[in-house]
mmCIF file of the N, C-alpha and C atoms, coordinates in Angstrom:
data_MODEL
# 
_entry.id   MODEL 
# 
loop_
_atom_site.group_PDB 
_atom_site.id 
_atom_site.type_symbol 
_atom_site.label_atom_id 
_atom_site.label_alt_id 
_atom_site.label_comp_id 
_atom_site.label_asym_id 
_atom_site.label_entity_id 
_atom_site.label_seq_id 
_atom_site.pdbx_PDB_ins_code 
_atom_site.Cartn_x 
_atom_site.Cartn_y 
_atom_site.Cartn_z 
_atom_site.occupancy 
_atom_site.B_iso_or_equiv 
_atom_site.pdbx_formal_charge 
_atom_site.auth_seq_id 
_atom_site.auth_comp_id 
_atom_site.auth_asym_id 
_atom_site.auth_atom_id 
_atom_site.pdbx_PDB_model_num 
ATOM 1   N N  . MET A 1 1  ? -22.691 25.015 4.147   1.00 0.00 ? 1  MET A N  1 
ATOM 2   C CA . MET A 1 1  ? -23.066 24.699 3.534   1.00 0.00 ? 1  MET A CA 1 
ATOM 3   C C  . MET A 1 1  ? -24.229 25.280 3.150   1.00 0.00 ? 1  MET A C  1 
ATOM 4   N N  . ARG A 1 2  ? -24.473 24.833 1.643   1.00 0.00 ? 2  ARG A N  1 
ATOM 5   C CA . ARG A 1 2  ? -25.785 24.979 1.342   1.00 0.00 ? 2  ARG A CA 1 
ATOM 6   C C  . ARG A 1 2  ? -25.657 23.983 -0.063  1.00 0.00 ? 2  ARG A C  1 
ATOM 7   N N  . GLY A 1 3  ? -26.850 23.377 0.086   1.00 0.00 ? 3  GLY A N  1 
ATOM 8   C CA . GLY A 1 3  ? -26.915 22.729 -1.170  1.00 0.00 ? 3  GLY A CA 1 
ATOM 9   C C  . GLY A 1 3  ? -28.660 22.321 -1.593  1.00 0.00 ? 3  GLY A C  1 
ATOM 10  N N  . ASN A 1 4  ? -29.092 22.148 -2.768  1.00 0.00 ? 4  ASN A N  1 
ATOM 11  C CA . ASN A 1 4  ? -30.580 21.794 -3.537  1.00 0.00 ? 4  ASN A CA 1 
ATOM 12  C C  . ASN A 1 4  ? -29.428 20.458 -3.642  1.00 0.00 ? 4  ASN A C  1 
ATOM 13  N N  . LEU A 1 5  ? -30.874 19.730 -4.172  1.00 0.00 ? 5  LEU A N  1 
ATOM 14  C CA . LEU A 1 5  ? -31.262 18.712 -5.505  1.00 0.00 ? 5  LEU A CA 1 
ATOM 15  C C  . LEU A 1 5  ? -32.092 18.840 -6.230  1.00 0.00 ? 5  LEU A C  1 
ATOM 16  N N  . ALA A 1 6  ? -32.465 18.284 -7.162  1.00 0.00 ? 6  ALA A N  1 
ATOM 17  C CA . ALA A 1 6  ? -33.527 17.962 -7.688  1.00 0.00 ? 6  ALA A CA 1 
ATOM 18  C C  . ALA A 1 6  ? -34.207 16.285 -8.439  1.00 0.00 ? 6  ALA A C  1 
ATOM 19  N N  . ALA A 1 7  ? -35.019 16.189 -8.967  1.00 0.00 ? 7  ALA A N  1 
ATOM 20  C CA . ALA A 1 7  ? -35.441 15.325 -9.204  1.00 0.00 ? 7  ALA A CA 1 
ATOM 21  C C  . ALA A 1 7  ? -36.559 14.519 -9.923  1.00 0.00 ? 7  ALA A C  1 
ATOM 22  N N  . TYR A 1 8  ? -36.427 14.285 -10.947 1.00 0.00 ? 8  TYR A N  1 
ATOM 23  C CA . TYR A 1 8  ? -36.522 14.267 -12.603 1.00 0.00 ? 8  TYR A CA 1 
ATOM 24  C C  . TYR A 1 8  ? -36.801 12.378 -13.391 1.00 0.00 ? 8  TYR A C  1 
ATOM 25  N N  . PRO A 1 9  ? -37.961 12.210 -13.739 1.00 0.00 ? 9  PRO A N  1 
ATOM 26  C CA . PRO A 1 9  ? -37.600 10.843 -14.729 1.00 0.00 ? 9  PRO A CA 1 
ATOM 27  C C  . PRO A 1 9  ? -36.021 10.893 -14.983 1.00 0.00 ? 9  PRO A C  1 
ATOM 28  N N  . GLY A 1 10 ? -35.689 9.360  -14.744 1.00 0.00 ? 10 GLY A N  1 
ATOM 29  C CA . GLY A 1 10 ? -34.455 8.841  -15.351 1.00 0.00 ? 10 GLY A CA 1 
ATOM 30  C C  . GLY A 1 10 ? -34.260 9.323  -17.004 1.00 0.00 ? 10 GLY A C  1 
ATOM 31  N N  . GLY A 1 11 ? -33.270 9.151  -17.492 1.00 0.00 ? 11 GLY A N  1 
ATOM 32  C CA . GLY A 1 11 ? -33.219 9.624  -18.727 1.00 0.00 ? 11 GLY A CA 1 
ATOM 33  C C  . GLY A 1 11 ? -33.253 11.047 -19.171 1.00 0.00 ? 11 GLY A C  1 
ATOM 34  N N  . ALA A 1 12 ? -33.680 11.524 -18.845 1.00 0.00 ? 12 ALA A N  1 
ATOM 35  C CA . ALA A 1 12 ? -34.268 12.983 -19.397 1.00 0.00 ? 12 ALA A CA 1 
ATOM 36  C C  . ALA A 1 12 ? -33.359 13.944 -19.331 1.00 0.00 ? 12 ALA A C  1 
ATOM 37  N N  . ALA A 1 13 ? -33.877 15.170 -19.554 1.00 0.00 ? 13 ALA A N  1 
ATOM 38  C CA . ALA A 1 13 ? -32.448 16.250 -19.997 1.00 0.00 ? 13 ALA A CA 1 
ATOM 39  C C  . ALA A 1 13 ? -32.472 17.182 -17.776 1.00 0.00 ? 13 ALA A C  1 
ATOM 40  N N  . GLN A 1 14 ? -31.277 17.600 -17.422 1.00 0.00 ? 14 GLN A N  1 
ATOM 41  C CA . GLN A 1 14 ? -31.361 17.485 -15.950 1.00 0.00 ? 14 GLN A CA 1 
ATOM 42  C C  . GLN A 1 14 ? -32.424 19.140 -16.190 1.00 0.00 ? 14 GLN A C  1 
ATOM 43  N N  . PRO A 1 15 ? -33.300 19.718 -15.329 1.00 0.00 ? 15 PRO A N  1 
ATOM 44  C CA . PRO A 1 15 ? -34.044 20.374 -14.973 1.00 0.00 ? 15 PRO A CA 1 
ATOM 45  C C  . PRO A 1 15 ? -33.538 21.495 -14.558 1.00 0.00 ? 15 PRO A C  1 
ATOM 46  N N  . GLY A 1 16 ? -33.379 22.792 -14.507 1.00 0.00 ? 16 GLY A N  1 
ATOM 47  C CA . GLY A 1 16 ? -32.637 23.927 -14.550 1.00 0.00 ? 16 GLY A CA 1 
ATOM 48  C C  . GLY A 1 16 ? -33.289 24.561 -12.775 1.00 0.00 ? 16 GLY A C  1 
ATOM 49  N N  . THR A 1 17 ? -34.288 24.272 -12.706 1.00 0.00 ? 17 THR A N  1 
ATOM 50  C CA . THR A 1 17 ? -34.989 23.614 -11.233 1.00 0.00 ? 17 THR A CA 1 
ATOM 51  C C  . THR A 1 17 ? -34.818 22.805 -9.992  1.00 0.00 ? 17 THR A C  1 
ATOM 52  N N  . SER A 1 18 ? -34.811 23.130 -8.421  1.00 0.00 ? 18 SER A N  1 
ATOM 53  C CA . SER A 1 18 ? -34.758 21.892 -8.003  1.00 0.00 ? 18 SER A CA 1 
ATOM 54  C C  . SER A 1 18 ? -35.378 22.122 -7.002  1.00 0.00 ? 18 SER A C  1 
ATOM 55  N N  . ASP A 1 19 ? -35.439 20.503 -6.758  1.00 0.00 ? 19 ASP A N  1 
ATOM 56  C CA . ASP A 1 19 ? -37.015 20.183 -5.547  1.00 0.00 ? 19 ASP A CA 1 
ATOM 57  C C  . ASP A 1 19 ? -36.403 20.321 -3.915  1.00 0.00 ? 19 ASP A C  1 
ATOM 58  N N  . LEU A 1 20 ? -35.536 20.223 -3.627  1.00 0.00 ? 20 LEU A N  1 
ATOM 59  C CA . LEU A 1 20 ? -34.616 20.712 -2.148  1.00 0.00 ? 20 LEU A CA 1 
ATOM 60  C C  . LEU A 1 20 ? -33.641 21.827 -2.198  1.00 0.00 ? 20 LEU A C  1 
ATOM 61  N N  . ASN A 1 21 ? -33.826 23.205 -1.367  1.00 0.00 ? 21 ASN A N  1 
ATOM 62  C CA . ASN A 1 21 ? -32.730 23.494 -0.640  1.00 0.00 ? 21 ASN A CA 1 
ATOM 63  C C  . ASN A 1 21 ? -32.685 23.486 0.930   1.00 0.00 ? 21 ASN A C  1 
ATOM 64  N N  . TRP A 1 22 ? -31.023 23.018 0.692   1.00 0.00 ? 22 TRP A N  1 
ATOM 65  C CA . TRP A 1 22 ? -31.261 23.038 2.315   1.00 0.00 ? 22 TRP A CA 1 
ATOM 66  C C  . TRP A 1 22 ? -29.459 23.763 2.965   1.00 0.00 ? 22 TRP A C  1 
ATOM 67  N N  . ASN A 1 23 ? -29.531 23.955 4.741   1.00 0.00 ? 23 ASN A N  1 
ATOM 68  C CA . ASN A 1 23 ? -28.609 25.221 5.194   1.00 0.00 ? 23 ASN A CA 1 
ATOM 69  C C  . ASN A 1 23 ? -27.178 23.776 5.429   1.00 0.00 ? 23 ASN A C  1 
ATOM 70  N N  . ALA A 1 24 ? -26.793 23.867 5.710   1.00 0.00 ? 24 ALA A N  1 
ATOM 71  C CA . ALA A 1 24 ? -25.812 22.832 6.580   1.00 0.00 ? 24 ALA A CA 1 
ATOM 72  C C  . ALA A 1 24 ? -26.734 22.191 8.367   1.00 0.00 ? 24 ALA A C  1 
ATOM 73  N N  . ALA A 1 25 ? -26.931 21.859 8.256   1.00 0.00 ? 25 ALA A N  1 
ATOM 74  C CA . ALA A 1 25 ? -27.286 20.521 9.668   1.00 0.00 ? 25 ALA A CA 1 
ATOM 75  C C  . ALA A 1 25 ? -29.156 20.856 10.061  1.00 0.00 ? 25 ALA A C  1 
ATOM 76  N N  . GLU A 1 26 ? -29.554 20.918 8.867   1.00 0.00 ? 26 GLU A N  1 
ATOM 77  C CA . GLU A 1 26 ? -31.534 21.220 8.270   1.00 0.00 ? 26 GLU A CA 1 
ATOM 78  C C  . GLU A 1 26 ? -31.621 19.954 7.956   1.00 0.00 ? 26 GLU A C  1 
ATOM 79  N N  . THR A 1 27 ? -32.743 19.518 8.739   1.00 0.00 ? 27 THR A N  1 
ATOM 80  C CA . THR A 1 27 ? -33.287 17.391 8.281   1.00 0.00 ? 27 THR A CA 1 
ATOM 81  C C  . THR A 1 27 ? -34.814 19.047 7.669   1.00 0.00 ? 27 THR A C  1 
ATOM 82  N N  . ILE A 1 28 ? -34.838 18.865 6.567   1.00 0.00 ? 28 ILE A N  1 
ATOM 83  C CA . ILE A 1 28 ? -35.547 19.042 5.822   1.00 0.00 ? 28 ILE A CA 1 
ATOM 84  C C  . ILE A 1 28 ? -37.045 17.729 5.045   1.00 0.00 ? 28 ILE A C  1 
ATOM 85  N N  . ALA A 1 29 ? -38.469 18.274 4.911   1.00 0.00 ? 29 ALA A N  1 
ATOM 86  C CA . ALA A 1 29 ? -38.948 17.333 4.508   1.00 0.00 ? 29 ALA A CA 1 
ATOM 87  C C  . ALA A 1 29 ? -39.819 18.500 3.322   1.00 0.00 ? 29 ALA A C  1 
ATOM 88  N N  . ASN A 1 30 ? -39.709 17.245 2.454   1.00 0.00 ? 30 ASN A N  1 
ATOM 89  C CA . ASN A 1 30 ? -40.524 17.652 0.920   1.00 0.00 ? 30 ASN A CA 1 
ATOM 90  C C  . ASN A 1 30 ? -41.324 16.739 0.625   1.00 0.00 ? 30 ASN A C  1 
ATOM 91  N N  . SER A 1 31 ? -42.245 16.897 -0.576  1.00 0.00 ? 31 SER A N  1 
ATOM 92  C CA . SER A 1 31 ? -42.824 16.232 -1.037  1.00 0.00 ? 31 SER A CA 1 
ATOM 93  C C  . SER A 1 31 ? -42.647 16.554 -2.516  1.00 0.00 ? 31 SER A C  1 
ATOM 94  N N  . VAL A 1 32 ? -42.371 15.920 -3.907  1.00 0.00 ? 32 VAL A N  1 
ATOM 95  C CA . VAL A 1 32 ? -42.331 15.929 -5.388  1.00 0.00 ? 32 VAL A CA 1 
ATOM 96  C C  . VAL A 1 32 ? -42.168 14.624 -6.188  1.00 0.00 ? 32 VAL A C  1 
ATOM 97  N N  . PRO A 1 33 ? -43.914 14.935 -6.749  1.00 0.00 ? 33 PRO A N  1 
ATOM 98  C CA . PRO A 1 33 ? -44.618 14.118 -7.793  1.00 0.00 ? 33 PRO A CA 1 
ATOM 99  C C  . PRO A 1 33 ? -43.328 14.099 -8.946  1.00 0.00 ? 33 PRO A C  1 
ATOM 100 N N  . VAL A 1 34 ? -42.574 13.412 -9.238  1.00 0.00 ? 34 VAL A N  1 
ATOM 101 C CA . VAL A 1 34 ? -42.279 12.500 -10.382 1.00 0.00 ? 34 VAL A CA 1 
ATOM 102 C C  . VAL A 1 34 ? -42.581 11.461 -11.051 1.00 0.00 ? 34 VAL A C  1 
ATOM 103 N N  . ALA A 1 35 ? -42.428 11.531 -12.107 1.00 0.00 ? 35 ALA A N  1 
ATOM 104 C CA . ALA A 1 35 ? -43.178 10.385 -13.457 1.00 0.00 ? 35 ALA A CA 1 
ATOM 105 C C  . ALA A 1 35 ? -41.847 10.106 -13.538 1.00 0.00 ? 35 ALA A C  1 
ATOM 106 N N  . GLY A 1 36 ? -41.768 8.303  -13.255 1.00 0.00 ? 36 GLY A N  1 
ATOM 107 C CA . GLY A 1 36 ? -40.565 7.822  -13.665 1.00 0.00 ? 36 GLY A CA 1 
ATOM 108 C C  . GLY A 1 36 ? -40.580 7.909  -15.499 1.00 0.00 ? 36 GLY A C  1 
ATOM 109 N N  . GLY A 1 37 ? -38.882 7.886  -15.463 1.00 0.00 ? 37 GLY A N  1 
ATOM 110 C CA . GLY A 1 37 ? -38.873 7.612  -17.046 1.00 0.00 ? 37 GLY A CA 1 
ATOM 111 C C  . GLY A 1 37 ? -38.764 5.812  -17.252 1.00 0.00 ? 37 GLY A C  1 
ATOM 112 N N  . ALA A 1 38 ? -37.196 6.127  -18.135 1.00 0.00 ? 38 ALA A N  1 
ATOM 113 C CA . ALA A 1 38 ? -37.489 3.935  -19.456 1.00 0.00 ? 38 ALA A CA 1 
ATOM 114 C C  . ALA A 1 38 ? -37.935 3.504  -17.787 1.00 0.00 ? 38 ALA A C  1 
ATOM 115 N N  . ALA A 1 39 ? -38.522 1.937  -18.139 1.00 0.00 ? 39 ALA A N  1 
ATOM 116 C CA . ALA A 1 39 ? -38.427 1.243  -17.352 1.00 0.00 ? 39 ALA A CA 1 
ATOM 117 C C  . ALA A 1 39 ? -39.126 1.903  -15.474 1.00 0.00 ? 39 ALA A C  1 
ATOM 118 N N  . GLY A 1 40 ? -40.105 2.755  -15.250 1.00 0.00 ? 40 GLY A N  1 
ATOM 119 C CA . GLY A 1 40 ? -39.915 3.576  -14.213 1.00 0.00 ? 40 GLY A CA 1 
ATOM 120 C C  . GLY A 1 40 ? -38.708 3.778  -13.197 1.00 0.00 ? 40 GLY A C  1 
ATOM 121 N N  . VAL A 1 41 ? -37.649 4.243  -14.420 1.00 0.00 ? 41 VAL A N  1 
ATOM 122 C CA . VAL A 1 41 ? -37.015 4.932  -13.562 1.00 0.00 ? 41 VAL A CA 1 
ATOM 123 C C  . VAL A 1 41 ? -36.432 6.059  -12.566 1.00 0.00 ? 41 VAL A C  1 
ATOM 124 N N  . ILE A 1 42 ? -36.455 7.150  -12.120 1.00 0.00 ? 42 ILE A N  1 
ATOM 125 C CA . ILE A 1 42 ? -36.222 8.314  -11.308 1.00 0.00 ? 42 ILE A CA 1 
ATOM 126 C C  . ILE A 1 42 ? -34.933 8.695  -11.033 1.00 0.00 ? 42 ILE A C  1 
ATOM 127 N N  . THR A 1 43 ? -34.265 9.672  -11.633 1.00 0.00 ? 43 THR A N  1 
ATOM 128 C CA . THR A 1 43 ? -32.699 10.657 -11.351 1.00 0.00 ? 43 THR A CA 1 
ATOM 129 C C  . THR A 1 43 ? -33.020 11.235 -10.497 1.00 0.00 ? 43 THR A C  1 
ATOM 130 N N  . VAL A 1 44 ? -31.938 11.178 -9.143  1.00 0.00 ? 44 VAL A N  1 
ATOM 131 C CA . VAL A 1 44 ? -32.031 12.263 -8.340  1.00 0.00 ? 44 VAL A CA 1 
ATOM 132 C C  . VAL A 1 44 ? -30.320 12.806 -7.869  1.00 0.00 ? 44 VAL A C  1 
ATOM 133 N N  . PHE A 1 45 ? -30.621 14.391 -8.514  1.00 0.00 ? 45 PHE A N  1 
ATOM 134 C CA . PHE A 1 45 ? -29.146 15.275 -8.494  1.00 0.00 ? 45 PHE A CA 1 
ATOM 135 C C  . PHE A 1 45 ? -29.029 15.869 -7.384  1.00 0.00 ? 45 PHE A C  1 
ATOM 136 N N  . ASN A 1 46 ? -27.641 15.710 -6.488  1.00 0.00 ? 46 ASN A N  1 
ATOM 137 C CA . ASN A 1 46 ? -27.392 15.626 -5.090  1.00 0.00 ? 46 ASN A CA 1 
ATOM 138 C C  . ASN A 1 46 ? -26.406 17.609 -5.983  1.00 0.00 ? 46 ASN A C  1 
ATOM 139 N N  . ASN A 1 47 ? -27.153 18.560 -6.127  1.00 0.00 ? 47 ASN A N  1 
ATOM 140 C CA . ASN A 1 47 ? -26.064 19.621 -5.716  1.00 0.00 ? 47 ASN A CA 1 
ATOM 141 C C  . ASN A 1 47 ? -25.459 20.339 -5.270  1.00 0.00 ? 47 ASN A C  1 
ATOM 142 N N  . SER A 1 48 ? -24.934 19.823 -4.290  1.00 0.00 ? 48 SER A N  1 
ATOM 143 C CA . SER A 1 48 ? -23.752 20.040 -2.864  1.00 0.00 ? 48 SER A CA 1 
ATOM 144 C C  . SER A 1 48 ? -22.747 20.596 -3.245  1.00 0.00 ? 48 SER A C  1 
ATOM 145 N N  . ALA A 1 49 ? -22.084 20.458 -1.763  1.00 0.00 ? 49 ALA A N  1 
ATOM 146 C CA . ALA A 1 49 ? -20.625 19.762 -2.615  1.00 0.00 ? 49 ALA A CA 1 
ATOM 147 C C  . ALA A 1 49 ? -19.814 19.247 -0.947  1.00 0.00 ? 49 ALA A C  1 
ATOM 148 N N  . GLY A 1 50 ? -21.158 18.469 -0.372  1.00 0.00 ? 50 GLY A N  1 
ATOM 149 C CA . GLY A 1 50 ? -20.711 17.641 0.845   1.00 0.00 ? 50 GLY A CA 1 
ATOM 150 C C  . GLY A 1 50 ? -22.093 16.476 -0.086  1.00 0.00 ? 50 GLY A C  1 
ATOM 151 N N  . THR A 1 51 ? -21.404 15.723 1.169   1.00 0.00 ? 51 THR A N  1 
ATOM 152 C CA . THR A 1 51 ? -22.293 14.213 1.258   1.00 0.00 ? 51 THR A CA 1 
ATOM 153 C C  . THR A 1 51 ? -23.585 14.611 1.637   1.00 0.00 ? 51 THR A C  1 
ATOM 154 N N  . ILE A 1 52 ? -24.892 13.692 0.968   1.00 0.00 ? 52 ILE A N  1 
ATOM 155 C CA . ILE A 1 52 ? -26.711 13.925 2.059   1.00 0.00 ? 52 ILE A CA 1 
ATOM 156 C C  . ILE A 1 52 ? -26.580 12.599 2.447   1.00 0.00 ? 52 ILE A C  1 
ATOM 157 N N  . HIS A 1 53 ? -27.536 12.424 3.057   1.00 0.00 ? 53 HIS A N  1 
ATOM 158 C CA . HIS A 1 53 ? -29.184 11.492 3.815   1.00 0.00 ? 53 HIS A CA 1 
ATOM 159 C C  . HIS A 1 53 ? -29.607 11.529 3.642   1.00 0.00 ? 53 HIS A C  1 
ATOM 160 N N  . LEU A 1 54 ? -30.223 10.901 2.243   1.00 0.00 ? 54 LEU A N  1 
ATOM 161 C CA . LEU A 1 54 ? -31.001 11.261 1.637   1.00 0.00 ? 54 LEU A CA 1 
ATOM 162 C C  . LEU A 1 54 ? -32.213 9.756  1.407   1.00 0.00 ? 54 LEU A C  1 
ATOM 163 N N  . VAL A 1 55 ? -33.332 10.162 2.268   1.00 0.00 ? 55 VAL A N  1 
ATOM 164 C CA . VAL A 1 55 ? -34.633 8.926  2.099   1.00 0.00 ? 55 VAL A CA 1 
ATOM 165 C C  . VAL A 1 55 ? -35.863 8.760  1.282   1.00 0.00 ? 55 VAL A C  1 
ATOM 166 N N  . ILE A 1 56 ? -36.089 8.142  0.051   1.00 0.00 ? 56 ILE A N  1 
ATOM 167 C CA . ILE A 1 56 ? -37.241 8.460  -0.578  1.00 0.00 ? 56 ILE A CA 1 
ATOM 168 C C  . ILE A 1 56 ? -38.000 7.264  -0.602  1.00 0.00 ? 56 ILE A C  1 
ATOM 169 N N  . ASP A 1 57 ? -39.558 7.917  -0.500  1.00 0.00 ? 57 ASP A N  1 
ATOM 170 C CA . ASP A 1 57 ? -40.859 6.765  -0.553  1.00 0.00 ? 57 ASP A CA 1 
ATOM 171 C C  . ASP A 1 57 ? -41.695 6.736  -2.238  1.00 0.00 ? 57 ASP A C  1 
ATOM 172 N N  . CYS A 1 58 ? -41.861 5.854  -2.140  1.00 0.00 ? 58 CYS A N  1 
ATOM 173 C CA . CYS A 1 58 ? -42.574 5.733  -3.559  1.00 0.00 ? 58 CYS A CA 1 
ATOM 174 C C  . CYS A 1 58 ? -44.076 5.827  -3.051  1.00 0.00 ? 58 CYS A C  1 
ATOM 175 N N  . SER A 1 59 ? -45.264 6.727  -3.089  1.00 0.00 ? 59 SER A N  1 
ATOM 176 C CA . SER A 1 59 ? -46.550 6.177  -1.976  1.00 0.00 ? 59 SER A CA 1 
ATOM 177 C C  . SER A 1 59 ? -47.607 6.067  -3.105  1.00 0.00 ? 59 SER A C  1 
ATOM 178 N N  . GLY A 1 60 ? -46.891 5.806  -4.836  1.00 0.00 ? 60 GLY A N  1 
ATOM 179 C CA . GLY A 1 60 ? -47.814 5.768  -6.435  1.00 0.00 ? 60 GLY A CA 1 
ATOM 180 C C  . GLY A 1 60 ? -46.847 6.100  -7.526  1.00 0.00 ? 60 GLY A C  1 
ATOM 181 N N  . PHE A 1 61 ? -47.737 5.100  -8.336  1.00 0.00 ? 61 PHE A N  1 
ATOM 182 C CA . PHE A 1 61 ? -46.729 5.607  -9.308  1.00 0.00 ? 61 PHE A CA 1 
ATOM 183 C C  . PHE A 1 61 ? -47.817 6.577  -10.676 1.00 0.00 ? 61 PHE A C  1 
ATOM 184 N N  . PHE A 1 62 ? -46.852 6.559  -11.715 1.00 0.00 ? 62 PHE A N  1 
ATOM 185 C CA . PHE A 1 62 ? -47.807 7.483  -12.927 1.00 0.00 ? 62 PHE A CA 1 
ATOM 186 C C  . PHE A 1 62 ? -48.346 5.703  -13.706 1.00 0.00 ? 62 PHE A C  1 
ATOM 187 N N  . ALA A 1 63 ? -48.802 5.088  -14.604 1.00 0.00 ? 63 ALA A N  1 
ATOM 188 C CA . ALA A 1 63 ? -49.320 4.572  -15.166 1.00 0.00 ? 63 ALA A CA 1 
ATOM 189 C C  . ALA A 1 63 ? -49.611 4.934  -16.220 1.00 0.00 ? 63 ALA A C  1 
ATOM 190 N N  . SER A 1 64 ? -49.371 4.021  -17.889 1.00 0.00 ? 64 SER A N  1 
ATOM 191 C CA . SER A 1 64 ? -49.198 5.188  -19.131 1.00 0.00 ? 64 SER A CA 1 
ATOM 192 C C  . SER A 1 64 ? -50.817 4.391  -19.107 1.00 0.00 ? 64 SER A C  1 
ATOM 193 N N  . SER A 1 65 ? -50.838 5.180  -20.870 1.00 0.00 ? 65 SER A N  1 
ATOM 194 C CA . SER A 1 65 ? -52.505 5.999  -20.572 1.00 0.00 ? 65 SER A CA 1 
ATOM 195 C C  . SER A 1 65 ? -52.443 5.118  -21.970 1.00 0.00 ? 65 SER A C  1 
# 
């Protein structure tokens, strides 16, 4: 099984690109800056045929100017 996921601001249209790509039984680390949408929400879309295990760490935020 191959898969990918996309992370993007909540409420925005899903982008046509992925942020992480994998093959079955792989463990992959990645870092993706994503600005929060309304109320700081982000959306993560799993574009694979299976279930994934995902850990998300927030290490900062984008402040409104």
